[in-house]
VOPAGU-2260 file (C-alpha; in pm, 1 decimal, decimal comma):
REM VOPAGU-2260
SITE   aa  ch    i         X         Y         Z
SITE  MET   A    0       5,0      22,9     -33,0
SITE  LYS   A    1     116,3     338,4     -58,9
SITE  LYS   A    2     199,6     583,7     176,2
SITE  ILE   A    3     -92,6     776,6     320,8
SITE  TYR   A    4    -115,9    1119,9     580,2
SITE  VAL   A    5    -435,2    1202,9     725,1
SITE  LEU   A    6    -501,9    1554,9     796,4
SITE  THR   A    7    -818,0    1676,9    1019,1
SITE  VAL   A    8   -1012,0    1906,2     890,2
SITE  ALA   A    9   -1387,1    2017,4     977,6
SITE  LEU   A   10   -1500,3    2190,6     714,2
SITE  TRP   A   11   -1732,2    2150,1     404,7
SITE  ILE   A   12   -1666,5    2308,4      56,4
SITE  GLY   A   13   -1839,8    2247,4    -312,9
SITE  CYS   A   14   -1757,4    2400,0    -632,5
SITE  SER   A   15   -1774,3    2268,9    -990,7
SITE  ASN   A   16   -1856,3    2453,9   -1338,0
SITE  ILE   A   17   -2188,1    2550,2   -1330,7
SITE  THR   A   18   -2203,4    2944,6   -1492,2
SITE  PHE   A   19   -2394,2    3244,6   -1454,3
SITE  ALA   A   20   -2715,2    3288,9   -1641,5
SITE  GLN   A   21   -2828,2    3587,0   -1771,9
SITE  THR   A   22   -3237,1    3612,8   -1797,1
SITE  GLY   A   23   -3185,2    3848,8   -2128,7
SITE  ASN   A   24   -3414,7    4138,5   -1906,7
SITE  ASN   A   25   -3193,3    4441,3   -1922,5
SITE  ASP   A   26   -3337,9    4564,2   -1620,3
SITE  ASN   A   27   -3159,4    4286,0   -1466,4
SITE  LYS   A   28   -2818,5    4409,7   -1618,3
SITE  HIS   A   29   -2827,4    4716,2   -1533,0
SITE  ILE   A   30   -2947,8    5037,9   -1282,3
SITE  THR   A   31   -3076,3    5375,2   -1353,8
SITE  VAL   A   32   -2950,4    5648,1   -1179,8
SITE  THR   A   33   -2999,7    6055,9   -1263,6
SITE  ASN   A   34   -2651,4    6221,1   -1265,4
SITE  LYS   A   35   -2602,2    6566,1   -1070,9
SITE  ASN   A   36   -2705,2    6740,2   -1387,5
SITE  GLY   A   37   -3059,5    6537,5   -1382,3
SITE  LYS   A   38   -2966,0    6326,8   -1656,7
SITE  GLN   A   39   -3019,9    5928,7   -1657,3
SITE  GLU   A   40   -2790,4    5710,2   -1688,7
SITE  ASP   A   41   -2749,5    5335,5   -1616,7
SITE  ILE   A   42   -2468,4    5165,2   -1462,8
SITE  ASP   A   43   -2392,2    4784,0   -1486,2
SITE  ILE   A   44   -2439,2    4576,3   -1202,8
SITE  PRO   A   45   -2184,6    4345,1   -1081,9
SITE  GLU   A   46   -2240,5    3979,8   -1290,0
SITE  GLY   A   47   -2266,0    3807,9    -925,7
SITE  MET   A   48   -2624,1    3985,1    -902,5
SITE  ASN   A   49   -2738,1    3819,1   -1204,6
SITE  VAL   A   50   -2692,8    3444,3   -1075,0
SITE  ASP   A   51   -2961,4    3225,1   -1182,5
SITE  LEU   A   52   -3117,8    3080,5    -828,9
SITE  ASP   A   53   -3337,1    2795,7    -941,1
SITE  SER   A   54   -2964,8    2642,9   -1097,2
SITE  LEU   A   55   -2800,1    2713,7    -775,7
SITE  ILE   A   56   -3067,5    2550,2    -573,7
SITE  GLN   A   57   -3033,2    2253,5    -730,4
SITE  GLN   A   58   -2676,1    2133,2    -611,0
SITE  TYR   A   59   -2635,8    1845,0    -439,8
SITE  ASN   A   60   -2491,4    2073,6    -138,9
SITE  ILE   A   61   -2783,8    2307,0    -137,1
SITE  LYS   A   62   -3052,8    2051,2    -155,3
SITE  THR   A   63   -2865,8    1824,6     153,5
SITE  TYR   A   64   -2775,2    2091,0     387,1
SITE  LEU   A   65   -3011,2    2408,6     327,5
SITE  LYS   A   66   -3400,2    2430,6     385,1
SITE  PRO   A   67   -3661,3    2728,8     359,5
SITE  ASP   A   68   -3757,9    2810,1     732,1
SITE  THR   A   69   -4113,3    2726,9     731,0
SITE  THR   A   70   -4145,4    2856,8    1067,4
SITE  CYS   A   71   -4017,4    3197,2     940,9
SITE  HIS   A   72   -4387,1    3426,2     884,5
SITE  SER   A   73   -4220,9    3746,0     783,4
SITE  THR   A   74   -4436,9    3883,6     500,5
SITE  ASP   A   75   -4295,4    3883,6     101,1
SITE  VAL   A   76   -4360,8    4254,2     166,8
SITE  ASN   A   77   -4059,9    4467,8     148,6
SITE  PRO   A   78   -4095,7    4788,7     348,0
SITE  THR   A   79   -3897,5    5136,0     255,0
SITE  PHE   A   80   -3789,5    5362,6     503,2
SITE  SER   A   81   -3664,9    5704,4     482,3
SITE  GLN   A   82   -3318,8    5804,4     396,1
SITE  ASP   A   83   -3215,2    5893,8     771,5
SITE  VAL   A   84   -3281,4    5522,9     833,4
SITE  TYR   A   85   -3049,0    5401,4     586,0
SITE  ILE   A   86   -2787,9    5645,4     692,9
SITE  ASP   A   87   -2806,8    5557,9    1040,9
SITE  ARG   A   88   -2801,8    5211,1     979,2
SITE  LEU   A   89   -2484,1    5184,5     770,2
SITE  LYS   A   90   -2291,5    5419,3    1009,7
SITE  LYS   A   91   -2400,5    5167,2    1289,5
SITE  LEU   A   92   -2207,7    4883,0    1075,9
SITE  PRO   A   93   -1926,2    4810,4    1290,7
SITE  THR   A   94   -1662,8    4849,6     972,7
SITE  ILE   A   95   -1292,9    4994,4     944,4
SITE  ILE   A   96   -1436,2    5067,4     564,9
SITE  GLU   A   97   -1643,0    5386,2     507,9
SITE  MET   A   98   -2018,1    5271,8     447,1
SITE  PRO   A   99   -2152,4    5605,8     299,4
SITE  TYR   A  100   -2512,8    5632,6     183,1
SITE  ASN   A  101   -2594,2    5780,0    -164,9
SITE  ASP   A  102   -2848,5    5749,0    -433,3
SITE  VAL   A  103   -2657,1    5496,8    -599,6
SITE  VAL   A  104   -2605,7    5229,6    -303,0
SITE  GLN   A  105   -2995,5    5302,3    -223,6
SITE  LYS   A  106   -3035,4    5178,0    -577,1
SITE  PHE   A  107   -2845,1    4847,8    -464,7
SITE  ILE   A  108   -3016,6    4825,3    -147,0
SITE  ASP   A  109   -3328,2    4852,6    -307,1
SITE  ARG   A  110   -3228,6    4539,9    -557,5
SITE  TYR   A  111   -3107,7    4340,2    -296,0
SITE  SER   A  112   -3406,8    4353,9     -68,5
SITE  GLY   A  113   -3632,9    4374,9    -364,6
SITE  ASP   A  114   -3610,5    4142,0    -677,8
SITE  LEU   A  115   -3287,9    3970,7    -528,5
SITE  ARG   A  116   -3476,7    3865,4    -173,4
SITE  HIS   A  117   -3477,6    3507,2    -258,5
SITE  SER   A  118   -3113,8    3524,4    -353,6
SITE  VAL   A  119   -3015,0    3695,6     -28,4
SITE  SER   A  120   -3244,0    3435,8     197,3
SITE  TYR   A  121   -2983,9    3157,9      31,5
SITE  MET   A  122   -2678,3    3359,0      87,1
SITE  LEU   A  123   -2800,4    3388,8     429,8
SITE  GLY   A  124   -2771,9    3011,1     490,0
SITE  ALA   A  125   -2492,6    2975,2     298,1
SITE  SER   A  126   -2298,0    3220,0     487,4
SITE  ASN   A  127   -2276,3    2958,7     755,5
SITE  PHE   A  128   -2056,0    2776,7     544,1
SITE  TYR   A  129   -1813,0    3006,3     414,4
SITE  MET   A  130   -1844,8    3300,4     636,6
SITE  PRO   A  131   -1587,3    3118,7     894,4
SITE  ILE   A  132   -1323,6    3032,5     638,5
SITE  PHE   A  133   -1343,8    3441,7     507,4
SITE  GLU   A  134   -1303,1    3561,1     795,1
SITE  GLN   A  135    -973,8    3341,0     935,4
SITE  ALA   A  136    -809,7    3397,6     557,3
SITE  LEU   A  137    -900,7    3801,0     642,7
SITE  GLU   A  138    -778,5    3743,7     995,8
SITE  THR   A  139    -493,9    3639,3     909,3
SITE  TYR   A  140    -365,4    3913,3     631,7
SITE  ASP   A  141    -492,1    4168,0     914,8
SITE  LEU   A  142    -791,9    4298,0     684,3
SITE  PRO   A  143   -1100,5    4428,4     766,1
SITE  LEU   A  144   -1342,8    4155,2     774,6
SITE  GLU   A  145   -1635,1    4343,7     608,8
SITE  LEU   A  146   -1441,9    4202,5     319,1
SITE  LYS   A  147   -1595,8    3877,7     367,1
SITE  TYR   A  148   -1922,4    4018,7     190,5
SITE  LEU   A  149   -1710,0    4081,5    -149,3
SITE  PRO   A  150   -1787,4    3685,2    -254,8
SITE  VAL   A  151   -2176,9    3825,7    -202,1
SITE  ILE   A  152   -2123,7    4070,9    -494,2
SITE  GLU   A  153   -1890,8    3854,6    -684,1
SITE  SER   A  154   -2071,9    3502,1    -692,7
SITE  ALA   A  155   -2371,4    3529,1    -464,0
SITE  LEU   A  156   -2196,3    3288,0    -239,6
SITE  ASN   A  157   -2220,2    3013,3    -548,4
SITE  PRO   A  158   -1933,4    2811,0    -494,3
SITE  ARG   A  159   -1973,4    2683,0    -865,6
SITE  ALA   A  160   -1977,8    3009,2   -1063,4
SITE  VAL   A  161   -1796,1    3058,9   -1365,1
SITE  SER   A  162   -1820,7    3440,8   -1510,7
SITE  ARG   A  163   -1895,9    3503,7   -1862,0
SITE  VAL   A  164   -1482,8    3543,5   -1892,6
SITE  GLY   A  165   -1379,1    3268,7   -1677,5
SITE  ALA   A  166   -1314,4    3426,5   -1347,2
SITE  THR   A  167   -1394,3    3110,4   -1139,8
SITE  GLY   A  168   -1491,9    3025,8    -780,4
SITE  LEU   A  169   -1622,0    3238,9    -460,0
SITE  TRP   A  170   -1367,1    3488,4    -521,9
SITE  GLN   A  171   -1405,6    3522,1    -915,4
SITE  PHE   A  172   -1032,8    3464,1    -993,1
SITE  MET   A  173    -896,2    3517,9   -1328,9
SITE  ILE   A  174    -631,2    3239,9   -1430,1
SITE  ASN   A  175    -355,7    3486,0   -1425,3
SITE  THR   A  176    -405,6    3623,1   -1081,6
SITE  ALA   A  177    -498,9    3302,6    -933,9
SITE  LYS   A  178    -163,9    3169,2   -1033,7
SITE  ARG   A  179      45,4    3464,7    -901,3
SITE  TYR   A  180    -120,0    3387,8    -577,7
SITE  GLY   A  181     -35,1    3045,2    -581,5
SITE  LEU   A  182    -310,0    2890,9    -725,5
SITE  GLU   A  183    -242,1    2568,7    -934,5
SITE  VAL   A  184    -481,3    2557,7   -1276,6
SITE  ASN   A  185    -456,6    2298,4   -1512,4
SITE  SER   A  186    -636,4    2052,8   -1701,2
SITE  LEU   A  187    -707,5    1842,6   -1403,8
SITE  VAL   A  188    -709,1    2103,4   -1102,6
SITE  ASP   A  189    -843,7    2412,1   -1036,6
SITE  GLU   A  190    -792,6    2527,9    -708,4
SITE  ARG   A  191   -1018,6    2857,1    -741,8
SITE  CYS   A  192   -1241,7    2624,5    -694,7
SITE  ASP   A  193   -1117,0    2576,0    -331,9
SITE  PRO   A  194   -1298,2    2816,5     -55,8
SITE  VAL   A  195    -983,3    2788,5     162,0
SITE  LYS   A  196    -728,8    2789,4     -80,5
SITE  ALA   A  197    -870,1    3059,1    -255,1
SITE  SER   A  198    -985,2    3254,7      26,8
SITE  TYR   A  199    -618,0    3312,1     113,1
SITE  ALA   A  200    -504,9    3433,6    -200,1
SITE  ALA   A  201    -802,5    3667,3    -238,8
SITE  ALA   A  202    -679,6    3795,0     113,7
SITE  HIS   A  203    -311,7    3814,4     -30,2
SITE  TYR   A  204    -413,7    3961,8    -318,2
SITE  LEU   A  205    -624,1    4249,6     -92,4
SITE  SER   A  206    -342,4    4327,4     107,8
SITE  ASP   A  207     -98,0    4388,6    -211,0
SITE  LEU   A  208    -380,9    4605,8    -308,1
SITE  TYR   A  209    -386,5    4824,0      -1,5
SITE  LYS   A  210     -33,3    4868,1     -15,0
SITE  ILE   A  211     -74,5    5011,2    -301,8
SITE  PHE   A  212    -349,6    5225,0    -321,8
SITE  ASP   A  213    -388,2    5314,3      91,4
SITE  ASP   A  214    -748,1    5300,2      38,7
SITE  TRP   A  215    -999,5    5064,8      78,9
SITE  ASN   A  216   -1237,5    5166,7    -181,8
SITE  LEU   A  217   -1019,6    5142,5    -437,1
SITE  VAL   A  218    -875,7    4859,3    -306,1
SITE  ILE   A  219   -1226,6    4742,2    -400,2
SITE  ALA   A  220   -1241,0    4855,3    -726,5
SITE  ALA   A  221    -905,2    4775,6    -841,7
SITE  TYR   A  222   -1008,2    4416,4    -727,7
SITE  ASN   A  223   -1292,7    4450,9    -969,7
SITE  CYS   A  224   -1144,7    4597,1   -1286,5
SITE  GLY   A  225    -770,6    4555,7   -1225,7
SITE  ILE   A  226    -504,7    4816,4   -1092,3
SITE  ASP   A  227    -447,3    4981,9   -1402,1
SITE  LYS   A  228    -831,5    5090,6   -1489,4
SITE  VAL   A  229    -826,1    5266,7   -1121,9
SITE  ASN   A  230    -454,3    5448,9   -1227,4
SITE  LYS   A  231    -600,6    5560,4   -1540,9
SITE  ALA   A  232    -931,0    5703,2   -1389,7
SITE  ILE   A  233    -684,3    5885,6   -1084,3
SITE  HIS   A  234    -503,4    6038,3   -1383,9
SITE  ARG   A  235    -789,3    6145,6   -1541,0
SITE  THR   A  236    -924,8    6295,2   -1293,4
SITE  LYS   A  237    -629,3    6508,6   -1197,6
SITE  GLY   A  238    -450,0    6273,7    -940,9
SITE  SER   A  239    -762,3    6248,0    -707,6
SITE  ALA   A  240    -709,0    5920,5    -497,5
SITE  ASP   A  241   -1116,4    5890,6    -375,2
SITE  TYR   A  242   -1321,1    5653,1    -532,2
SITE  TRP   A  243   -1627,3    5875,8    -553,0
SITE  ASN   A  244   -1407,4    6158,5    -794,2
SITE  ILE   A  245   -1290,4    5878,4    -969,4
SITE  TYR   A  246   -1633,8    5748,4   -1019,0
SITE  PRO   A  247   -1727,8    5882,9   -1387,9
SITE  ASN   A  248   -1396,4    5757,9   -1511,1
SITE  LEU   A  249   -1445,7    5411,8   -1434,2
SITE  PRO   A  250   -1575,7    5128,3   -1607,5
SITE  LYS   A  251   -1929,8    5086,4   -1591,6
SITE  GLU   A  252   -1949,3    4778,4   -1361,1
SITE  THR   A  253   -1671,1    4925,4   -1152,1
SITE  GLN   A  254   -1901,3    5194,1   -1079,9
SITE  GLY   A  255   -2143,7    4967,8    -915,3
SITE  TYR   A  256   -1900,4    4766,6    -764,5
SITE  VAL   A  257   -1851,6    4944,0    -437,3
SITE  PRO   A  258   -2207,8    5117,1    -405,2
SITE  ALA   A  259   -2303,9    4706,9    -426,8
SITE  PHE   A  260   -2019,9    4618,4    -183,4
SITE  ILE   A  261   -2177,9    4879,3      44,8
SITE  ALA   A  262   -2548,5    4771,7     -25,2
SITE  ALA   A  263   -2442,3    4397,6      57,6
SITE  ASN   A  264   -2290,8    4481,3     362,6
SITE  TYR   A  265   -2588,0    4663,3     463,8
SITE  ILE   A  266   -2847,9    4349,1     351,6
SITE  MET   A  267   -2645,7    4095,7     534,9
SITE  ASN   A  268   -2738,6    4286,6     886,2
SITE  TYR   A  269   -3057,6    4427,1     808,1
SITE  TYR   A  270   -3243,6    4147,9     621,1
SITE  CYS   A  271   -3430,3    4096,8     919,6
SITE  ASP   A  272   -3596,9    4478,6     862,7
SITE  HIS   A  273   -3692,6    4396,1     501,9
SITE  ASN   A  274   -3900,3    4079,2     608,1
SITE  ILE   A  275   -3654,5    3820,0     421,8
SITE  CYS   A  276   -3606,9    3496,0     595,7
SITE  PRO   A  277   -3244,1    3290,4     612,8
SITE  MET   A  278   -3224,6    2940,0     459,0
SITE  LEU   A  279   -3192,4    2709,8     758,4
SITE  THR   A  280   -2841,9    2563,7     764,2
SITE  GLU   A  281   -2757,8    2159,7     837,5
SITE  LEU   A  282   -2380,1    2202,2     928,6
SITE  PRO   A  283   -2246,9    1878,7     717,6
SITE  VAL   A  284   -2047,2    1609,7     870,4
SITE  ARG   A  285   -1735,5    1639,8     988,4
SITE  THR   A  286   -1422,3    1589,6     760,1
SITE  ASP   A  287   -1047,2    1481,2     746,4
SITE  THR   A  288    -802,9    1486,8     395,3
SITE  VAL   A  289    -599,0    1190,1     332,2
SITE  VAL   A  290    -295,4    1223,4     105,7
SITE  VAL   A  291    -221,5     999,9    -186,3
SITE  ASN   A  292      54,4     990,0    -460,9
SITE  GLN   A  293     -97,4     762,1    -711,8
SITE  ASN   A  294    -398,5     827,6    -970,5
SITE  ILE   A  295    -773,5     774,9    -784,0
SITE  HIS   A  296   -1075,4     853,0   -1002,9
SITE  PHE   A  297   -1404,2     967,4    -805,7
SITE  GLU   A  298   -1577,9     657,8    -941,8
SITE  GLN   A  299   -1386,0     415,2    -763,4
SITE  ILE   A  300   -1389,6     558,5    -401,2
SITE  ALA   A  301   -1740,1     614,1    -484,1
SITE  GLY   A  302   -1761,3     237,3    -593,0
SITE  VAL   A  303   -1578,4      68,8    -308,7
SITE  LEU   A  304   -1682,6     335,6      -7,7
SITE  GLY   A  305   -2035,1     383,5     -97,0
SITE  ILE   A  306   -1974,8     769,3     -63,3
SITE  ASN   A  307   -2278,0     965,3    -305,3
SITE  ILE   A  308   -2022,5    1077,2    -615,3
SITE  ASP   A  309   -2169,8    1426,4    -599,2
SITE  GLU   A  310   -2119,2    1440,6    -267,8
SITE  LEU   A  311   -1731,3    1329,3    -333,7
SITE  ARG   A  312   -1735,7    1608,8    -608,4
SITE  ASP   A  313   -1877,7    1906,9    -370,3
SITE  LEU   A  314   -1620,6    1802,5     -98,5
SITE  ASN   A  315   -1299,4    1828,4    -351,3
SITE  PRO   A  316   -1398,4    2115,6    -577,4
SITE  GLN   A  317   -1023,3    2161,8    -689,6
SITE  TYR   A  318   -1088,6    1806,4    -972,5
SITE  ARG   A  319   -1234,9    1953,7   -1263,1
SITE  THR   A  320   -1271,4    1585,8   -1412,9
SITE  ASP   A  321   -1290,0    1375,5   -1125,2
SITE  MET   A  322    -957,1    1262,9   -1142,5
SITE  ILE   A  323    -713,8    1284,8    -840,2
SITE  ASP   A  324    -362,5    1341,9   -1035,4
SITE  GLY   A  325    -169,1    1197,4    -720,1
SITE  TYR   A  326     114,2    1052,0    -919,1
SITE  SER   A  327     231,4    1417,5   -1032,8
SITE  GLU   A  328     272,7    1523,7    -717,7
SITE  PRO   A  329     112,8    1421,0    -363,5
SITE  SER   A  330    -306,4    1538,8    -370,7
SITE  SER   A  331    -532,8    1542,6     -75,8
SITE  ILE   A  332    -889,2    1367,6     -74,7
SITE  ARG   A  333   -1169,5    1520,6     125,0
SITE  LEU   A  334   -1392,8    1259,2     285,2
SITE  PRO   A  335   -1634,0    1260,7     551,5
SITE  SER   A  336   -1510,3    1169,3     911,9
SITE  ASN   A  337   -1605,6     803,5     930,3
SITE  LEU   A  338   -1519,1     709,0     606,5
SITE  ILE   A  339   -1093,7     796,0     644,5
SITE  GLY   A  340   -1052,3     458,9     799,6
SITE  SER   A  341   -1245,2     267,1     552,8
SITE  PHE   A  342   -1041,2     471,7     271,4
SITE  ILE   A  343    -715,1     364,5     448,0
SITE  ASP   A  344    -827,1       5,4     477,5
SITE  LYS   A  345    -935,3     -21,7     122,9
SITE  GLU   A  346    -681,1     138,5     -78,7
SITE  ASP   A  347    -577,3    -150,4    -268,3
SITE  SER   A  348    -900,6    -232,4    -370,0
SITE  ILE   A  349   -1006,3     136,2    -463,2
SITE  VAL   A  350    -741,1     139,2    -721,9
SITE  LYS   A  351    -791,3    -167,2    -883,9
SITE  TYR   A  352   -1155,0    -101,3    -895,8
SITE  LYS   A  353   -1286,5     -71,5   -1273,6
SITE  ALA   A  354    -913,7      65,1   -1350,1
SITE  ASP   A  355    -870,5     -45,8   -1700,4
SITE  GLU   A  356   -1202,6     130,5   -1762,0
SITE  LEU   A  357   -1144,5     487,1   -1577,1
SITE  LEU   A  358    -776,2     518,9   -1566,5
SITE  VAL   A  359    -738,2     494,9   -1948,2
SITE  LYS   A  360    -411,9     673,8   -2024,9
SITE  ARG   A  361    -147,5     446,0   -2147,3
SITE  ASP   A  362     238,7     447,6   -2028,2
SITE  VAL   A  363     396,6     324,8   -2327,2
SITE  VAL   A  364     279,9     228,5   -2663,2
SITE  ASN   A  365     426,2      20,1   -2939,0
SITE  VAL   A  366     406,1     170,0   -3290,2
SITE  ASN   A  367     278,3     -94,3   -3557,3
SITE  GLU   A  368     581,3     -60,7   -3783,0
SITE  GLU   A  369     486,5    -356,3   -3981,0
SITE  THR   A  370     144,1    -171,7   -4060,8
SITE  VAL   A  371     334,0     160,6   -4183,8
SITE  SER   A  372     573,2     -47,9   -4388,1
SITE  SER   A  373     332,7    -221,3   -4549,3
SITE  ALA   A  374     114,9      61,6   -4633,2
SITE  HIS   A  375     393,6     245,3   -4784,2
SITE  HIS   A  376     482,5     -28,0   -5024,1
SITE  HIS   A  377     132,5     -69,7   -5111,5
SITE  HIS   A  378     120,4     274,4   -5225,4
SITE  TYR   A  379     419,0     278,0   -5456,9
SITE  ARG   A  380     284,2     -63,3   -5579,6
SITE  SER   A  381     -80,8      73,9   -5685,8
SITE  ALA   A  382      41,8     415,0   -5810,8
SITE  ALA   A  383      81,7     330,0   -6184,8
SITE  SER   A  384    -254,9     142,1   -6182,3
SITE  ASN   A  385    -415,6     413,9   -5990,0
SITE  SER   A  386    -309,7     637,7   -6263,9
SITE  SER   A  387    -455,8     484,9   -6552,9
SITE  SER   A  388    -809,9     408,8   -6388,4
SITE  ARG   A  389    -835,5     779,5   -6275,9
SITE  LYS   A  390    -997,8     924,6   -6616,9
SITE  SER   A  391   -1247,2     648,8   -6655,1
SITE  SER   A  392   -1387,8     690,3   -6276,4
SITE  ARG   A  393   -1393,4    1096,1   -6284,3
SITE  TYR   A  394   -1737,3    1090,6   -6451,1
SITE  SER   A  395   -1906,5     859,2   -6200,6
SITE  ARG   A  396   -1736,8    1021,8   -5907,0
SITE  SER   A  397   -1874,9    1342,5   -6016,0
SITE  ARG   A  398   -2177,7    1221,6   -6030,8
SITE  ARG   A  399   -2178,8    1063,9   -5672,7
SITE  SER   A  400   -2042,7    1373,4   -5538,1
SITE  LYS   A  401   -2342,3    1579,8   -5657,5
SITE  SER   A  402   -2596,7    1335,7   -5563,3
SITE  ASN   A  403   -2422,0    1298,8   -5202,7
SITE  HIS   A  404   -2379,5    1670,8   -5177,7
SITE  SER   A  405   -2753,1    1731,3   -5229,9
SITE  ASN   A  406   -2869,8    1492,1   -4937,7
SITE  LYS   A  407   -2576,3    1506,0   -4696,2
SITE  LYS   A  408   -2770,8    1722,3   -4449,8
SITE  LYS   A  409   -3133,9    1816,2   -4402,8
SITE  PRO   A  410   -3244,1    2213,9   -4251,4
SITE  SER   A  411   -3138,7    2267,6   -3931,1
SITE  LYS   A  412   -3440,0    2354,5   -3694,7
SITE  ASN   A  413   -3429,9    2671,3   -3477,4
SITE  VAL   A  414   -3658,5    2770,3   -3194,1
SITE  THR   A  415   -3649,8    3105,5   -3047,2
SITE  ILE   A  416   -3558,7    3119,5   -2636,3
SITE  LYS   A  417   -3781,9    3200,6   -2388,0
SITE  ASP   A  418   -3797,9    3409,0   -2053,4
SITE  GLY   A  419   -3676,4    3187,9   -1820,2
SITE  ASP   A  420   -3570,6    2882,9   -2051,4
SITE  THR   A  421   -3297,8    2681,6   -1922,7
SITE  LEU   A  422   -3091,5    2464,0   -2198,4
SITE  SER   A  423   -3241,2    2110,9   -2016,1
SITE  GLU   A  424   -3619,3    2269,1   -2069,8
SITE  ILE   A  425   -3537,2    2323,6   -2431,0
SITE  ALA   A  426   -3378,3    1964,3   -2430,6
SITE  GLU   A  427   -3659,7    1801,1   -2303,3
SITE  ARG   A  428   -3899,7    1986,5   -2545,8
SITE  ASN   A  429   -3760,3    1899,5   -2830,0
SITE  HIS   A  430   -3658,0    1516,7   -2734,8
SITE  THR   A  431   -3277,1    1589,6   -2718,7
SITE  THR   A  432   -3020,7    1664,2   -2477,7
SITE  VAL   A  433   -2814,6    1930,9   -2308,3
SITE  LYS   A  434   -2504,6    1776,1   -2463,9
SITE  LYS   A  435   -2607,0    1777,6   -2807,0
SITE  LEU   A  436   -2751,0    2129,9   -2796,8
SITE  LYS   A  437   -2433,3    2244,4   -2668,7
SITE  LYS   A  438   -2238,8    2093,3   -2925,9
SITE  LEU   A  439   -2430,3    2221,3   -3216,7
SITE  ASN   A  440   -2458,0    2552,4   -3094,9
SITE  ASN   A  441   -2097,3    2583,0   -2959,1
SITE  ILE   A  442   -2208,0    2687,6   -2613,7
SITE  ASN   A  443   -1961,8    2665,8   -2337,6
SITE  GLY   A  444   -2131,6    2656,0   -1983,0
SITE  ASN   A  445   -2518,8    2715,4   -1965,2
SITE  THR   A  446   -2569,2    3074,7   -2054,6
SITE  ILE   A  447   -2848,7    3155,1   -2287,0
SITE  HIS   A  448   -3025,4    3489,7   -2382,3
SITE  LYS   A  449   -3409,8    3542,0   -2451,7
SITE  GLY   A  450   -3473,3    3612,2   -2759,0
SITE  LYS   A  451   -3168,6    3428,3   -2956,3
SITE  LYS   A  452   -3228,1    3157,9   -3168,0
SITE  ILE   A  453   -3075,4    2793,6   -3111,5
SITE  LYS   A  454   -3044,0    2526,9   -3325,5
SITE  ILE   A  455   -3225,8    2193,5   -3212,6
SITE  LYS   A  456   -3093,5    1954,6   -3493,5
């Protein structure tokens, strides 16, 4: 048996590759504000505020550990308050980062307490899983703990989030930034999806941004759009290093990013005043990790230990293809504590289970040189005879080609995407599969848009 190390950790984590889905309704992509000149303008809302809640709550971990609170009898009516109430509540938040009030902040508070109130209910429940991880990482780098609400606007606490530009995980890291802060990303592993490792990488990144800007609002803006764009905005505003002064020169989404962050802090603390009930959280069972130095497939573990493979995926989010690449370097596997002993005892059986079917990469292959040589010889032997027959067969080949071309493909069938449609619903209505739809339409992820045409066959 290979050498195994046991590490005891009591955490639950989960991530895979569910993408953000837009509804196609422009009202869900922007908020409209009136500037100081009385002109209305649209501001992009952060992509995390467009998360498809229906897809989110179908995840294995959500169905297992989060439940609606049937004892909470608050109405679904969102009360409104005077500006003074909002100003006073923001002032009372125990934060280092300033939480000022203005019309833009109010628009985002209204969005969270109105259209997104059910998403807030989910996030309040899921925060029991993730906030202790975020707080520990931020504390390690001596950062303000209110930064723990950045993933609320980045990913809606969706551990499977992948943005339209490829930012991934709770903290929405792009690949270059992730690798710069020590997260491994390759064909088999994506540590952006590991809440613990990604949280420490995010805290490190935020710490470095603060060393550059020495202002938390600018740090938050740079986390969204990058250092260069914030510096350009400062330069265009004659060197003013204040977020609310450089605001007009920032990208549209970044203009809404700091207000959304302030609104997230507000709603995660004052949800009860807006009749929002948190989902009830059942904390998962205690988990441990084992470190192995050989390749193992999730199906091998599930087949021998009897664990649900979806649970296994949620516990080991960094593995992109269900393959643990322990042979390249020692790799950890997270399991419920009560299965650690069984894994150690049955490791040999796990490695052998369906190995020919699941571990298909060959170490060495032989080239069939005899076949290559024979084909090479046959090519020259038949060259002369082929030349003499080309002219006589050209006419018949031409006719066959025209006939085949006319019967090659039937016209494609298109349907229009309706509001609220998902790929699975379209596939079911048209007697096909999501996989075929994605291949036919070159769709990556699950994002589709209302009003667009989609090929069915």
